TITOR-371698 format. One line per field, with one value per residue (C-alpha): residue in one letter; x, y, z; residue number from 0. Coordinates in steps of 0.1 Angstrom, whole numbers, plus 5000, padded with zeros to 4 digits. Layout:
BEGIN
r <- c(a|...) .
x <- c(X|...) .
y <- c(Y|...) .
z <- c(Z|...) .
k <- c(NUM|...) .
This chain:
BEGIN
r <- c(m|t|q|t|v|s|i|s|d|f|r|n|d|l|s|y|y|i|g|l|a|s|h|g|d|t|i|i|i|k|d|s|k|k|g|e|e|i|v|q|i|t|r|t|q|r|w|d|p|v|a|y|k|a|m|l|k|r|v|a|g|t|f|t|a|r|n|h|p|e|w|a|t|r|a|k|v|e|k|w|l|r|q|s|r|m|a|d|e|r|k|f|d|v|y|p|g) .
x <- c(6381|6349|6318|6284|6263|6230|6228|6212|6238|6266|6251|6247|6283|6300|6333|6335|6332|6356|6381|6377|6383|6413|6428|6424|6388|6364|6330|6301|6270|6238|6203|6183|6150|6162|6186|6215|6250|6255|6290|6323|6347|6383|6415|6433|6465|6497|6525|6557|6587|6610|6585|6579|6616|6620|6590|6606|6638|6619|6600|6628|6633|6599|6587|6613|6614|6623|6592|6569|6580|6548|6562|6597|6593|6569|6554|6548|6531|6508|6499|6493|6472|6451|6445|6436|6411|6395|6392|6373|6336|6325|6298|6299|6267|6245|6238|6236|6211) .
y <- c(4404|4397|4419|4412|4442|4448|4465|4496|4499|4494|4521|4545|4541|4532|4550|4535|4499|4505|4518|4487|4465|4485|4478|4441|4434|4413|4429|4406|4423|4405|4409|4409|4403|4371|4362|4355|4368|4387|4401|4398|4427|4423|4442|4434|4415|4433|4414|4417|4404|4403|4381|4360|4353|4344|4320|4303|4298|4283|4258|4249|4211|4204|4184|4160|4127|4110|4121|4122|4094|4099|4132|4121|4123|4141|4107|4098|4132|4127|4092|4104|4133|4110|4086|4113|4129|4095|4088|4120|4114|4150|4156|4192|4188|4185|4217|4209|4237) .
z <- c(3560|3541|3543|3529|3519|3502|3468|3483|3511|3486|3463|3492|3505|3472|3480|3515|3502|3473|3498|3519|3488|3478|3513|3509|3521|3501|3496|3487|3473|3480|3465|3497|3479|3462|3491|3468|3464|3431|3430|3448|3448|3456|3451|3419|3422|3412|3395|3415|3394|3424|3444|3413|3409|3446|3443|3413|3432|3462|3441|3416|3416|3432|3402|3390|3371|3404|3424|3393|3369|3349|3338|3329|3291|3267|3257|3294|3300|3271|3283|3318|3306|3283|3312|3337|3312|3305|3343|3348|3347|3343|3317|3303|3282|3313|3333|3370|3378) .
k <- c(0|1|2|3|4|5|6|7|8|9|10|11|12|13|14|15|16|17|18|19|20|21|22|23|24|25|26|27|28|29|30|31|32|33|34|35|36|37|38|39|40|41|42|43|44|45|46|47|48|49|50|51|52|53|54|55|56|57|58|59|60|61|62|63|64|65|66|67|68|69|70|71|72|73|74|75|76|77|78|79|80|81|82|83|84|85|86|87|88|89|90|91|92|93|94|95|96) .
């Protein structure tokens, strides 16, 4: 669940909102004067080695040379990467704001 709260309300009930975040809620702190969101607070993710190993077993074989021939060899991966980067039209020297 996501809750949006003003800075002053967050400051007044800090332990309450930290408790909500620690139980999985997302807390968004908003500057009511400027009308913009400033901070998002979420619970930290914990690494679970058992779940990670189970996930690896589930996805093993998903990416193969048969269903992704562009990744069959290192040379093909490099070529595919170069082409995809060249196709991207993003300009990082221009700030959109």
